[in-house]
Backbone bond lengths (Angstrom), bond angles and torsions (degrees), N, CA, C in turn:
res aa  C-N    CA-C-N  psi(-1)  N-CA   C-N-CA  omega(-1)  CA-C   N-CA-C  phi
1 M - - - 1.343 - - 1.493 104.81 -
2 E 1.278 115.73 130.01 1.475 121.78 -176.75 1.455 112.24 -133.53
3 R 1.474 114.21 138.52 1.466 114.76 -179.28 1.522 105.16 -143.56
4 Q 1.317 115.00 146.29 1.440 123.53 173.90 1.488 114.66 -87.46
5 V 1.275 120.08 115.17 1.385 124.40 -166.72 1.516 113.57 -96.46
6 T 1.329 115.09 -28.94 1.562 126.72 171.99 1.503 108.37 -136.90
7 A 1.263 111.98 173.44 1.504 115.09 175.21 1.448 115.13 -54.32
8 N 1.338 119.11 -32.06 1.482 123.93 -175.13 1.567 114.18 -121.04
9 A 1.319 122.77 6.14 1.357 121.48 175.99 1.459 110.81 -127.94
10 T 1.333 116.33 146.11 1.536 127.79 174.81 1.485 113.35 -131.76
11 V 1.277 114.97 149.06 1.437 122.35 178.32 1.604 109.73 -123.14
12 R 1.268 111.85 138.31 1.538 116.29 -175.97 1.476 107.84 -134.43
13 L 1.324 116.09 129.98 1.481 121.37 174.82 1.551 104.53 -115.54
14 S 1.318 111.20 131.20 1.474 120.03 -179.76 1.429 118.85 -130.97
15 Y 1.279 120.88 148.81 1.469 123.47 170.95 1.561 105.24 -117.70
16 V 1.320 112.03 136.20 1.539 115.78 -179.53 1.542 104.01 -126.81
17 G 1.185 122.59 123.12 1.437 130.72 174.27 1.595 115.37 -123.62
18 Q 1.265 114.89 133.90 1.429 115.42 179.49 1.539 111.85 -140.91
19 G 1.263 122.80 130.36 1.428 124.15 173.06 1.495 108.86 -118.35
20 T 1.299 111.86 135.64 1.470 118.65 -179.56 1.603 109.12 -125.07
21 W 1.337 115.02 137.19 1.444 116.02 -177.84 1.599 104.92 -131.98
22 H 1.419 111.68 167.62 1.501 115.69 179.70 1.517 115.72 61.97
23 L 1.441 116.11 33.46 1.437 121.01 173.17 1.521 108.65 -75.57
24 P 1.353 119.00 148.67 1.431 119.41 -176.30 1.613 111.62 -80.48
25 I 1.196 116.32 133.32 1.524 125.75 175.05 1.540 109.42 -124.84
26 T 1.265 116.10 132.94 1.448 121.32 179.97 1.560 105.81 -93.07
27 V 1.232 113.20 131.00 1.426 121.64 178.73 1.571 111.22 -130.40
28 D 1.323 115.23 168.03 1.436 119.62 178.22 1.566 108.43 -112.94
29 L 1.305 118.88 102.87 1.400 123.03 -171.21 1.519 112.08 -68.56
30 N 1.216 115.18 -9.35 1.534 120.53 172.35 1.551 114.93 -92.72
31 Q 1.308 120.42 -1.12 1.449 125.46 179.65 1.549 107.38 -60.90
32 I 1.370 115.40 136.44 1.448 117.98 167.29 1.520 111.02 -96.42
33 R 1.271 119.55 174.25 1.384 122.15 -176.51 1.510 107.54 -85.99
34 P 1.401 121.49 148.39 1.315 127.55 -178.96 1.564 110.20 -63.06
35 S 1.369 118.20 141.64 1.411 127.14 -179.54 1.467 114.75 -167.07
36 T 1.281 118.10 173.73 1.388 120.86 179.48 1.453 116.08 -83.71
37 T 1.345 118.67 -3.74 1.365 123.54 176.67 1.556 111.68 -82.50
38 P 1.354 116.40 121.99 1.496 119.93 -171.86 1.511 107.91 -58.32
39 F 1.368 110.72 146.91 1.440 120.05 175.73 1.550 109.54 -74.69
40 V 1.210 119.91 130.33 1.486 124.68 176.90 1.466 112.43 -108.97
41 A 1.187 125.81 110.25 1.456 125.28 172.25 1.445 117.23 -86.18
42 T 1.333 122.17 108.10 1.511 119.39 -175.76 1.557 108.13 -93.00
43 L 1.358 112.89 156.56 1.392 118.42 178.45 1.503 111.46 -95.89
44 A 1.335 110.93 154.31 1.513 114.58 178.40 1.541 110.43 -62.52
45 P 1.307 120.54 142.59 1.415 121.76 -177.82 1.517 111.66 -56.25
46 G 1.334 117.35 128.75 1.399 120.90 176.84 1.481 115.13 86.70
47 E 1.229 116.87 -1.92 1.609 122.84 -175.49 1.479 101.86 -91.25
48 P 1.328 115.11 146.12 1.593 120.57 177.50 1.452 106.55 -82.60
49 N 1.311 117.63 163.62 1.463 125.15 173.30 1.523 109.48 -58.42
50 G 1.352 116.08 149.19 1.467 119.44 175.76 1.493 110.13 104.82
51 V 1.318 120.22 -17.75 1.525 119.97 -178.58 1.448 106.70 -83.15
52 V 1.344 114.62 170.47 1.526 120.20 176.06 1.465 106.47 -64.60
53 P 1.307 118.91 125.94 1.509 122.69 -177.80 1.503 109.89 -75.90
54 W 1.285 112.90 163.69 1.497 118.85 169.40 1.462 106.54 -83.08
55 A 1.199 115.40 176.63 1.570 125.23 -177.50 1.429 107.35 -77.47
56 D 1.428 108.12 168.11 1.587 116.24 175.29 1.426 109.83 -59.60
57 P 1.357 121.06 145.27 1.404 123.91 178.01 1.592 114.09 -58.20
58 R 1.323 121.05 -16.70 1.364 121.58 178.29 1.542 109.55 -85.41
59 S 1.304 119.71 -4.49 1.483 121.58 178.74 1.482 110.26 -63.24
60 P 1.326 117.55 157.62 1.492 118.53 -179.20 1.440 110.04 -68.33
61 Y 1.312 117.24 -28.78 1.481 123.08 -179.60 1.513 110.86 -130.45
62 P 1.259 122.19 72.20 1.517 122.76 -171.97 1.397 115.56 -64.98
63 Q 1.341 121.19 -7.93 1.441 122.58 -176.76 1.596 106.39 -88.07
64 F 1.349 119.08 1.10 1.431 126.29 171.22 1.512 116.90 -121.82
65 A 1.324 118.74 150.80 1.358 119.59 -177.71 1.667 109.38 -87.82
66 L 1.287 116.72 -54.95 1.492 121.81 175.47 1.506 109.12 -125.47
67 L 1.347 114.75 144.32 1.377 118.98 175.42 1.556 104.07 -129.46
68 M 1.315 118.45 83.41 1.516 120.75 -176.82 1.499 111.22 -75.06
69 Y 1.225 115.51 133.36 1.508 120.85 -172.89 1.561 109.67 -143.39
70 S 1.292 124.03 126.37 1.350 128.93 177.31 1.443 108.29 -96.08
71 D 1.334 117.66 116.98 1.496 124.33 177.26 1.480 112.68 -119.33
72 S 1.323 118.34 151.79 1.443 123.20 -174.22 1.513 108.59 -92.25
73 I 1.283 116.35 68.99 1.539 121.69 -172.94 1.601 109.05 -122.52
74 G 1.361 115.19 3.51 1.450 114.56 178.91 1.506 114.09 -88.29
75 N 1.336 113.85 171.37 1.479 118.19 175.89 1.524 106.58 -157.78
76 S 1.377 111.06 165.84 1.370 122.73 175.11 1.515 114.93 -143.81
77 N 1.200 118.54 155.79 1.482 126.80 -179.88 1.487 114.07 -134.52
78 Y 1.243 121.26 121.86 1.534 124.42 -176.84 1.483 107.52 -125.83
79 Q 1.364 112.29 127.50 1.541 119.43 -179.25 1.605 103.63 -133.06
80 A 1.390 114.84 133.99 1.471 110.45 176.65 1.547 107.35 -157.08
81 G 1.334 113.04 147.14 1.438 119.07 175.40 1.617 106.53 -114.12
82 I 1.256 115.42 137.52 1.465 122.32 -172.00 1.517 106.46 -130.56
83 A 1.415 112.04 130.32 1.402 120.07 170.49 1.538 110.54 -118.33
84 E 1.330 114.74 128.42 1.472 120.67 -172.06 1.590 105.83 -128.41
85 V 1.305 112.70 147.27 1.504 124.21 168.04 1.555 107.18 -135.85
86 R 1.421 107.80 137.49 1.511 115.19 178.12 1.557 106.36 -133.37
87 H 1.254 107.24 139.11 1.443 115.14 178.35 1.578 109.44 -125.63
88 R 1.322 119.14 122.19 1.496 122.65 174.58 1.396 111.77 -70.41
89 T 1.421 116.79 165.12 1.465 119.42 -177.86 1.454 108.95 -63.04
90 T 1.278 120.98 127.84 1.527 130.90 178.28 1.517 105.67 -142.79
91 H 1.250 123.78 122.70 1.471 122.18 178.80 1.521 114.93 51.62
92 G 1.276 112.68 34.08 1.455 117.63 178.88 1.503 120.73 83.59
93 L 1.386 112.95 -2.91 1.456 122.06 174.86 1.354 122.69 -96.32
94 I 1.304 133.49 123.30 1.393 133.40 164.26 1.556 113.14 -133.42
95 F 1.275 112.07 138.57 1.492 116.32 -177.88 1.530 111.14 -151.22
96 Q 1.306 119.90 162.76 1.335 131.91 177.18 1.591 110.91 -146.76
97 G 1.356 113.14 129.52 1.415 118.97 -177.31 1.505 108.23 -133.64
98 S 1.388 114.52 142.07 1.471 119.09 179.61 1.491 108.10 -139.90
99 Y 1.294 118.21 144.33 1.444 125.50 171.94 1.520 110.72 -126.11
100 T 1.222 121.23 126.09 1.492 129.59 -178.06 1.502 112.51 -116.37
101 W 1.313 113.80 127.53 1.582 116.65 173.07 1.583 98.93 -118.51
102 A 1.340 116.31 119.78 1.482 119.65 -173.55 1.460 108.02 -134.03
103 K 1.348 112.76 155.96 1.553 119.06 169.56 1.506 106.69 -144.01
104 N 1.299 116.93 125.07 1.416 127.10 -172.77 1.579 109.34 -126.84
105 I 1.303 116.43 108.61 1.533 122.17 -172.62 1.556 106.13 -114.02
106 S 1.301 114.45 137.62 1.467 116.71 177.86 1.556 108.22 -160.78
107 N 1.302 108.09 158.92 1.610 114.80 176.67 1.532 110.52 -116.64
108 A 1.372 112.08 14.29 1.495 113.48 -179.43 1.510 112.58 -125.40
109 Q 1.305 114.54 46.81 1.424 121.81 177.94 1.464 116.60 -120.80
110 G 1.352 122.89 -8.60 1.373 120.39 -177.60 1.579 111.59 64.97
111 T 1.290 120.24 -174.35 1.377 125.29 -172.88 1.541 117.65 -127.33
112 D 1.227 114.48 -10.90 1.505 113.75 -175.79 1.526 113.77 -128.83
113 A 1.397 116.55 34.00 1.441 120.06 170.80 1.575 106.92 -126.82
114 P 1.280 114.95 90.34 1.522 121.85 -175.71 1.378 117.50 -60.77
115 T 1.299 122.95 -19.21 1.472 125.13 178.01 1.540 112.96 -108.44
116 V 1.311 121.13 11.79 1.375 122.97 -173.86 1.611 110.75 -103.82
117 F 1.198 116.87 134.28 1.494 119.85 174.58 1.599 109.23 -94.51
118 A 1.150 114.70 169.47 1.444 121.86 -175.23 1.590 110.45 -56.99
119 G 1.327 109.76 125.19 1.509 113.90 171.15 1.552 115.12 84.15
120 E 1.375 116.64 -1.97 1.480 124.25 -179.85 1.583 111.00 -71.88
121 E 1.260 115.30 -38.85 1.541 118.66 -176.44 1.483 110.51 -126.20
122 P 1.257 118.60 78.10 1.532 120.64 -173.19 1.603 111.92 -61.45
123 Y 1.241 117.63 -27.28 1.429 119.98 177.59 1.459 121.30 -100.89
124 A 1.370 112.24 13.65 1.488 117.24 -166.74 1.657 103.32 -86.69
125 V 1.217 116.17 -38.35 1.555 116.73 -170.93 1.560 107.13 -140.53
126 E 1.391 113.89 128.90 1.415 116.71 176.45 1.533 107.65 -88.38
127 I 1.226 123.39 132.99 1.432 125.25 173.18 1.493 115.76 -62.35
128 A 1.250 113.68 146.54 1.591 116.45 -170.35 1.476 109.12 -75.62
129 N 1.371 127.84 -32.78 1.393 126.35 -170.72 1.607 106.90 -134.53
130 R 1.342 116.09 95.70 1.433 116.04 -178.87 1.592 109.25 -75.01
131 F 1.227 120.77 -6.32 1.492 121.61 177.29 1.539 114.77 -87.58
132 N 1.296 113.76 -7.03 1.466 116.74 178.26 1.632 108.12 -153.48
133 L 1.382 110.32 87.23 1.508 114.94 -176.92 1.537 110.80 -63.50
134 R 1.199 125.00 -19.15 1.430 128.68 -179.95 1.583 108.49 -58.76
135 C 1.389 117.15 -32.49 1.487 119.56 -179.12 1.530 110.24 -61.63
136 D 1.413 118.41 -23.39 1.471 117.65 -174.70 1.589 102.66 -106.41
137 R 1.279 125.09 16.18 1.488 120.97 -175.22 1.641 102.02 -99.90
138 G 1.263 106.50 128.61 1.443 114.98 178.95 1.568 115.74 -171.00
139 N 1.251 116.17 -169.38 1.489 120.99 179.30 1.540 109.95 -66.42
140 V 1.327 116.36 134.28 1.376 127.51 -175.23 1.636 100.85 -73.28
141 V 1.317 119.44 128.29 1.456 123.21 -172.82 1.446 114.87 -59.71
142 G 1.348 117.90 -39.91 1.452 122.05 -174.10 1.562 116.06 -86.46
143 T 1.274 118.58 4.85 1.471 120.67 -178.16 1.556 114.35 -107.86
144 P 1.354 118.83 96.41 1.483 116.89 -174.40 1.549 109.38 -63.90
145 R 1.279 118.18 154.38 1.381 128.45 176.26 1.600 110.53 -63.77
146 Q 1.221 115.15 -45.83 1.387 126.01 -170.85 1.603 109.03 -134.37
147 R 1.418 117.24 134.64 1.404 121.46 -178.58 1.543 110.50 -147.99
148 F 1.271 116.06 124.90 1.520 120.84 177.23 1.565 109.58 -117.26
149 L 1.231 119.37 131.13 1.423 122.51 -177.09 1.537 108.22 -132.36
150 F 1.410 121.02 125.30 1.399 117.47 -177.44 1.607 101.28 -138.12
151 T 1.367 110.01 133.02 1.474 118.81 179.96 1.575 103.12 -130.69
152 A 1.356 111.31 140.60 1.561 118.59 -176.87 1.424 107.40 -157.89
153 T 1.334 118.85 154.13 1.367 130.63 163.04 1.514 110.91 -137.40
154 Y 1.361 117.04 144.84 1.397 122.83 -171.88 1.597 104.88 -140.95
155 Q 1.325 116.48 120.35 1.444 122.44 169.10 1.403 115.44 -88.10
156 L 1.400 122.37 115.97 1.346 127.13 -175.48 1.607 110.75 -57.86
157 P 1.300 120.09 132.36 1.371 121.71 -171.21 1.569 116.39 -84.46
158 Y 1.339 111.06 38.28 1.435 115.62 -178.60 1.468 112.66 -119.25
159 G 1.242 121.70 147.51 1.565 120.97 178.28 1.622 105.24 109.08
160 P 1.404 107.86 -177.17 1.413 115.83 176.87 1.607 115.89 -59.31
161 G 1.412 111.64 125.28 1.427 114.49 -179.83 1.467 111.42 91.04
162 G 1.356 118.18 -12.45 1.560 120.00 -179.18 1.451 114.37 -91.51
163 H 1.207 114.94 174.78 1.582 123.31 179.60 1.497 109.81 -57.49
164 W 1.341 115.90 -43.22 1.389 119.76 176.95 1.523 108.67 -113.64
165 S 1.325 114.86 106.09 1.401 117.83 -172.70 1.535 114.02 -116.18
166 G 1.407 114.67 13.44 1.587 116.46 179.32 1.527 108.61 -80.16
167 G 1.399 107.79 -178.71 1.486 113.24 170.88 1.628 106.45 103.09
168 G 1.284 119.19 -9.68 1.514 118.41 169.63 1.533 102.29 97.40
169 K 1.321 110.57 174.68 1.487 121.38 -173.49 1.430 106.27 -74.09
170 V 1.324 122.56 -43.38 1.479 121.38 -172.65 1.508 112.56 -67.62
171 L 1.444 117.66 -42.42 1.480 115.45 173.52 1.495 111.26 -66.73
172 G 1.318 118.41 -41.47 1.452 119.60 -177.22 1.583 112.58 -62.00
173 T 1.429 114.23 -36.15 1.408 114.78 174.48 1.550 117.15 -66.22
174 L 1.307 115.72 -38.38 1.471 122.58 -175.38 1.419 109.15 -79.00
175 F 1.352 121.31 -40.77 1.489 120.75 -168.79 1.601 112.56 -109.88
176 G 1.131 117.78 -8.73 1.517 126.85 -169.48 1.550 109.12 -91.04
177 R 1.378 111.41 150.51 1.353 118.10 170.92 1.550 117.21 60.58
178 W 1.247 116.76 35.48 1.472 123.87 173.82 1.513 108.41 -82.45
179 R 1.323 122.14 141.81 1.425 125.90 -176.50 1.529 108.65 -115.99
180 L 1.223 118.71 120.75 1.466 123.00 178.39 1.543 110.21 -106.42
181 G 1.371 115.63 146.95 1.427 120.09 -176.26 1.462 113.69 -149.08
182 T 1.265 116.67 154.42 1.522 118.62 178.46 1.609 107.87 -145.81
183 V 1.316 111.57 147.22 1.432 114.84 165.78 1.602 102.91 -133.90
184 T 1.421 107.43 108.03 1.525 118.24 -173.83 1.485 106.93 -109.83
185 Q 1.374 116.95 134.69 1.406 122.96 175.72 1.525 108.70 -134.01
186 L 1.312 112.47 130.00 1.516 120.95 171.47 1.592 107.87 -123.18
187 Q 1.280 115.06 133.64 1.442 116.02 179.84 1.572 109.01 -155.19
188 T 1.355 116.24 152.06 1.319 120.89 175.06 1.512 111.14 -75.10
189 G 1.356 119.80 168.69 1.472 121.19 -172.46 1.544 112.59 -82.42
190 Q 1.349 111.37 168.19 1.403 120.54 179.08 1.575 108.19 -71.79
191 W 1.346 108.72 164.16 1.546 117.84 178.34 1.412 110.75 -86.60
192 L 1.303 114.96 135.82 1.462 125.89 -174.31 1.565 109.46 -121.86
193 T 1.386 117.46 148.75 1.391 130.16 -177.44 1.524 111.75 -118.32
194 P 1.302 120.05 119.23 1.498 118.16 174.20 1.525 109.51 -66.72
195 T 1.386 113.30 143.34 1.428 118.75 178.90 1.499 108.83 -137.15
196 M 1.341 118.00 175.55 1.455 119.59 176.20 1.629 104.99 -150.41
197 N 1.303 115.10 175.59 1.422 120.68 -177.21 1.557 105.85 -70.84
198 P 1.314 124.64 144.50 1.443 125.96 -179.64 1.521 116.12 -57.04
199 I 1.298 113.32 -35.46 1.490 124.28 -179.66 1.616 109.54 -53.10
200 S 1.290 116.59 -28.95 1.383 120.63 -174.51 1.604 111.26 -86.30
201 D 1.309 118.29 -4.91 1.440 118.68 -172.46 1.577 103.37 -70.40
202 Q 1.381 111.91 150.52 1.422 120.38 -173.75 1.613 108.35 -129.93
203 S 1.230 115.83 25.45 1.495 121.41 179.45 1.527 112.74 -84.36
204 N 1.387 114.62 -23.79 1.457 117.75 178.51 1.648 105.61 69.36
205 T 1.303 116.67 36.30 1.450 116.96 179.04 1.500 109.55 -115.93
206 G 1.281 119.27 10.66 1.504 123.85 179.25 1.500 113.34 82.19
207 L 1.288 114.23 10.79 1.559 114.57 175.56 1.497 113.04 -65.42
208 S 1.368 118.59 -33.53 1.435 122.70 -177.72 1.562 110.26 -64.45
209 N 1.263 121.04 -37.73 1.495 118.20 -169.68 1.498 108.67 -128.15
210 L 1.408 122.49 7.59 1.575 117.26 -177.18 1.480 106.55 -148.05
211 R 1.248 113.51 -58.01 1.517 116.86 -164.32 1.635 109.07 -70.45
212 Y 1.210 122.97 -21.94 1.432 125.20 175.17 1.504 109.26 -61.72
213 L 1.353 116.21 -26.50 1.548 116.55 175.65 1.556 109.01 -60.77
214 G 1.239 116.56 -29.37 1.542 114.93 -179.05 1.521 113.33 -87.97
215 G 1.401 113.78 -1.01 1.506 112.77 171.92 1.511 110.24 110.47
216 A 1.352 117.15 -2.41 1.557 117.14 -178.42 1.525 107.62 -65.94
217 V 1.284 115.55 139.81 1.459 119.78 -177.43 1.560 111.47 -107.12
218 A 1.268 119.38 142.22 1.469 120.63 -174.41 1.533 105.35 -102.95
219 G 1.346 110.58 135.36 1.432 116.72 -178.90 1.578 110.93 -111.17
220 P 1.390 111.16 148.92 1.624 109.72 174.48 1.455 110.00 -92.23
221 D 1.394 113.65 -165.82 1.366 124.54 179.21 1.575 109.94 -93.10
222 C 1.310 119.94 138.41 1.463 120.03 170.05 1.385 108.68 -102.41
223 V 1.426 116.97 121.18 1.454 126.38 -168.87 1.435 112.06 -118.66
224 G 1.347 124.62 2.14 1.321 123.11 -175.70 1.579 110.02 -173.33
225 N 1.428 112.93 -175.79 1.450 121.34 -177.28 1.576 107.36 -75.56
226 A 1.261 114.54 113.60 1.596 115.76 -179.06 1.576 115.70 -75.46
227 V 1.361 116.70 -8.04 1.450 116.61 174.74 1.483 115.22 -94.18
228 P 1.303 119.10 113.54 1.407 120.08 -173.72 1.478 115.70 -69.10
229 T 1.352 125.93 159.14 1.464 126.87 174.31 1.402 113.11 -57.10
230 N 1.383 114.60 -51.10 1.466 117.52 178.72 1.429 110.71 -108.09
231 R 1.365 116.90 93.44 1.368 121.59 -174.29 1.519 114.38 -79.50
232 S 1.281 120.68 142.64 1.398 125.47 -174.33 1.496 109.27 -147.87
233 P 1.326 123.54 167.22 1.435 125.65 174.86 1.631 109.71 -64.92
234 Q 1.323 117.02 -29.05 1.498 121.62 173.38 1.396 118.72 -83.12
235 N 1.352 113.60 -15.85 1.485 122.86 -177.72 1.448 110.34 -135.14
236 Y 1.314 119.17 57.48 1.493 118.02 -173.11 1.537 110.80 -81.56
237 Y 1.453 120.96 -26.94 1.285 126.32 174.19 1.500 108.16 -127.96
238 D 1.435 117.18 144.26 1.490 123.15 174.80 1.484 108.59 -75.10
239 Q 1.293 117.78 119.33 1.390 122.20 173.32 1.508 115.64 -62.05
240 N 1.255 117.90 -25.36 1.485 126.06 -177.63 1.504 109.83 -75.36
241 A 1.371 116.95 -12.94 1.473 117.84 -179.56 1.531 113.50 -79.28
242 F 1.358 116.76 -2.93 1.468 126.75 -173.84 1.575 109.23 -123.72
243 A 1.343 114.30 145.20 1.466 117.19 -179.06 1.545 106.68 -150.80
244 L 1.281 114.83 147.97 1.469 121.35 167.99 1.493 112.40 -64.36
245 P 1.280 119.68 138.22 1.537 120.26 174.36 1.474 109.85 -55.27
246 P 1.412 122.54 144.71 1.365 124.09 175.60 1.481 112.48 -59.97
247 A 1.335 113.25 151.74 1.508 118.36 175.89 1.414 120.34 -51.80
248 N 1.280 122.05 127.97 1.488 130.62 -179.35 1.541 105.62 57.05
249 A 1.358 123.14 44.61 1.411 120.99 179.62 1.523 115.43 -72.94
250 G 1.431 114.20 -19.76 1.435 119.03 176.91 1.536 109.90 75.06
251 R 1.301 119.71 21.11 1.481 116.51 178.04 1.532 108.49 -149.61
252 F 1.259 113.72 177.54 1.514 121.46 175.23 1.465 107.43 -87.22
253 G 1.333 117.19 165.35 1.429 121.32 168.75 1.453 118.93 -56.47
254 T 1.384 121.53 152.52 1.428 121.35 -175.15 1.607 115.26 -87.88
255 C 1.438 114.15 -12.16 1.417 117.62 178.62 1.486 113.28 -65.74
256 G 1.395 118.88 128.89 1.415 125.84 -176.78 1.568 110.04 -78.84
257 V 1.336 110.67 178.90 1.428 120.81 175.63 1.523 108.59 -91.62
258 G 1.394 115.61 131.16 1.411 120.22 178.08 1.537 115.96 64.14
259 V 1.359 112.05 35.08 1.470 115.98 -178.56 1.624 117.32 -90.13
260 L 1.319 111.15 -3.97 1.529 116.11 178.50 1.505 107.97 -124.08
261 Q 1.340 114.69 148.78 1.520 120.03 -174.98 1.568 102.09 -111.03
262 G 1.366 112.72 126.91 1.372 121.34 -178.56 1.535 113.38 -75.91
263 P 1.359 124.05 -176.31 1.401 125.41 175.76 1.543 113.68 -61.48
264 G 1.251 116.96 146.49 1.403 120.52 -179.66 1.553 110.99 -89.83
265 E 1.298 116.92 175.14 1.461 118.77 -178.20 1.616 108.49 -125.08
266 I 1.276 114.64 144.19 1.423 125.81 172.15 1.545 106.31 -126.84
267 N 1.330 119.87 113.65 1.433 123.82 178.38 1.490 109.16 -122.98
268 V 1.234 122.93 107.82 1.457 125.18 172.50 1.372 110.07 -112.99
269 N 1.376 116.63 109.19 1.570 124.75 179.03 1.468 109.82 -109.97
270 A 1.309 115.25 145.00 1.484 120.85 -179.75 1.486 110.21 -135.39
271 G 1.313 112.43 157.78 1.514 123.67 -179.38 1.495 112.94 -137.23
272 L 1.283 119.51 155.34 1.422 129.78 -178.28 1.444 106.40 -141.16
273 A 1.255 118.81 126.91 1.554 124.43 -179.49 1.453 111.01 -153.45
274 K 1.395 111.76 145.77 1.536 124.45 178.59 1.454 110.53 -148.21
275 Q 1.336 113.96 148.96 1.457 116.03 170.29 1.490 113.26 -113.65
276 F 1.326 118.68 136.91 1.359 128.10 -176.90 1.471 111.28 -104.70
277 P 1.361 125.48 101.26 1.536 123.87 -179.20 1.487 107.80 -78.71
278 F 1.428 113.69 131.93 1.390 119.55 173.59 1.425 107.91 -106.85
279 T 1.308 120.62 -46.44 1.485 123.41 175.42 1.508 104.76 -135.01
280 E 1.426 110.36 179.97 1.448 112.06 179.80 1.472 116.72 -63.53
281 R 1.311 119.78 -19.85 1.460 122.13 179.90 1.605 111.07 -115.88
282 L 1.259 113.71 -9.58 1.590 112.68 -173.95 1.574 105.47 -114.04
283 R 1.318 112.67 126.60 1.461 121.12 173.92 1.451 118.27 -135.68
284 L 1.345 122.35 150.76 1.477 122.16 -176.99 1.541 101.22 -118.78
285 R 1.271 113.91 128.25 1.453 120.50 -179.45 1.619 107.85 -109.91
286 F 1.270 113.24 127.98 1.465 122.08 172.59 1.594 111.39 -107.54
287 E 1.278 112.62 131.80 1.523 117.26 177.16 1.498 111.94 -144.68
288 A 1.244 115.42 144.95 1.379 126.87 176.20 1.453 116.11 -143.93
289 T 1.414 120.65 128.57 1.296 125.55 -177.38 1.545 113.56 -120.06
290 F 1.370 117.39 137.49 1.388 121.94 -172.99 1.493 108.56 -118.25
291 T 1.319 120.22 115.55 1.504 122.11 178.62 1.511 107.01 -95.04
292 N 1.420 106.89 136.17 1.445 117.55 -179.06 1.606 110.31 61.05
293 A 1.195 115.88 54.86 1.466 121.39 -166.32 1.679 109.14 -63.24
294 L 1.322 110.89 -25.41 1.488 114.09 179.12 1.637 113.50 -84.44
295 N 1.358 109.22 -6.20 1.370 118.17 -177.23 1.581 113.38 54.08
296 H 1.371 112.18 46.72 1.508 124.80 -174.79 1.572 102.52 -88.44
297 T 1.270 118.01 136.42 1.350 121.64 175.18 1.532 113.57 -84.79
298 N 1.350 115.45 125.78 1.375 118.92 176.27 1.532 112.23 -114.19
299 F 1.320 117.97 116.85 1.326 122.82 -176.70 1.484 122.36 -84.81
300 A 1.227 123.11 137.86 1.497 124.60 173.57 1.494 107.63 -67.92
301 P 1.393 118.51 158.42 1.416 122.74 177.23 1.562 110.77 -56.13
302 P 1.289 116.58 150.36 1.498 116.65 178.57 1.500 110.93 -86.62
303 S 1.280 114.87 172.88 1.440 122.36 173.43 1.556 109.23 -71.01
304 M 1.353 115.54 134.95 1.432 121.37 -177.23 1.455 113.28 -117.09
305 N 1.365 118.34 21.00 1.367 124.54 176.72 1.539 108.47 -89.98
306 I 1.334 114.15 110.61 1.462 112.72 -173.36 1.563 111.96 -78.18
307 S 1.363 116.83 -3.92 1.391 116.63 179.10 1.549 110.78 -82.18
308 N 1.401 115.17 -3.16 1.465 121.38 178.79 1.483 103.15 -124.79
309 S 1.371 111.80 81.39 1.490 125.50 -171.58 1.680 107.27 -62.71
310 A 1.282 116.55 -30.65 1.386 118.79 -171.35 1.595 108.84 -68.98
311 N 1.271 120.80 -30.00 1.478 127.01 -175.18 1.575 109.72 -103.81
312 L 1.332 114.71 -15.87 1.485 116.62 -169.12 1.570 109.58 -62.20
313 G 1.346 116.03 125.95 1.426 127.08 -177.65 1.448 116.89 59.96
314 V 1.433 120.95 21.08 1.407 123.47 -177.92 1.653 105.93 -97.82
315 L 1.294 118.10 131.14 1.451 123.56 177.00 1.537 105.93 -91.20
316 N 1.389 117.43 102.03 1.443 120.13 -175.72 1.529 109.98 -128.42
317 A 1.305 115.45 2.55 1.522 115.21 171.95 1.589 113.43 -129.21
318 H 1.297 118.40 162.80 1.450 124.62 -165.29 1.533 107.62 -114.33
319 C 1.196 122.84 142.57 1.470 126.80 173.67 1.533 104.85 -92.71
320 R 1.418 116.84 151.58 1.366 119.14 179.89 1.646 104.06 -129.85
321 K 1.233 114.95 132.18 1.547 119.13 173.54 1.471 109.43 -136.90
322 D 1.239 119.00 138.16 1.641 124.40 174.79 1.400 109.04 -109.62
323 L 1.371 114.71 176.72 1.408 121.57 -176.35 1.493 113.00 -63.10
324 A 1.426 115.99 -35.04 1.424 117.55 -176.40 1.581 113.26 -71.71
325 E 1.277 117.10 -30.03 1.430 123.50 178.94 1.551 105.51 -70.97
326 I 1.285 124.12 -52.06 1.454 128.09 174.44 1.455 111.40 -50.27
327 A 1.407 118.34 -56.36 1.401 121.94 -178.05 1.524 113.67 -58.77
328 Q 1.343 116.70 -33.71 1.446 120.96 -179.37 1.523 107.33 -74.93
329 A 1.348 121.35 -30.23 1.443 121.25 172.25 1.454 116.32 -67.82
330 N 1.275 113.59 -20.19 1.504 118.23 178.45 1.476 108.94 -85.20
């Protein structure tokens, strides 16, 4: 829905929906169902200890350890509302702003590939439980819930041809016709998934000593609110909100995929440019760009492996974005 609100400005409201089916998911056809019966990895006949074991005798194909298989059983669902405003050049000013509220859910993304969207790397990660795909359904890591993008340029109205053209030729040449610009992006953080070392898995499916070789990720239990009351870079998530599954629980961890939102980003970039004409055909252009003009600290997502309590939920790395990356994202 689009409407012109002034002679030079328009507003647009959009709904974007997309459903995708038959995305590839990698599974282990030799996986057994979770239970309280311990997983027993048998060795191949005649093989010495220390070699890669065969699967549990309950496996469909006990003569093999892993049977990795990519099947088109994944899906994703994207829903978004977008508000945009555009202003055509008037008195030297042109700008465009957009705000997006989006939700992207999928079971075909895995948990340890922070730059991958659903279905992009079918062989990167094996899902933990092929018997219940809903366990791997959650927020897609690379789709922020909210995103605001604003781009603008403004030509200062001073100098020859401008609104204020006084001051003589020298002052007009030095201070007139400067062009300012900005590319500003604000967005919420990417979606994160709590993990743990495979040795702590209590599903008895071989994930602790075998299936992690195929890329399956072990998840802990979520037992509380992960957002602390007094949030800080050193305490971004409450470690007490996660726990290892009880011994011989016979199940996977209860933490879902993409259940936590990482730190957001604020990137205000600015530019300054001017052309100095010397002759009719010869001009000199001066341009300067300033990345992160507000000097705002943007943190990279923290470690979410609860087995490493020293770094769990600690923001200790910075993100870097420049104008080219943001412009390309637009």
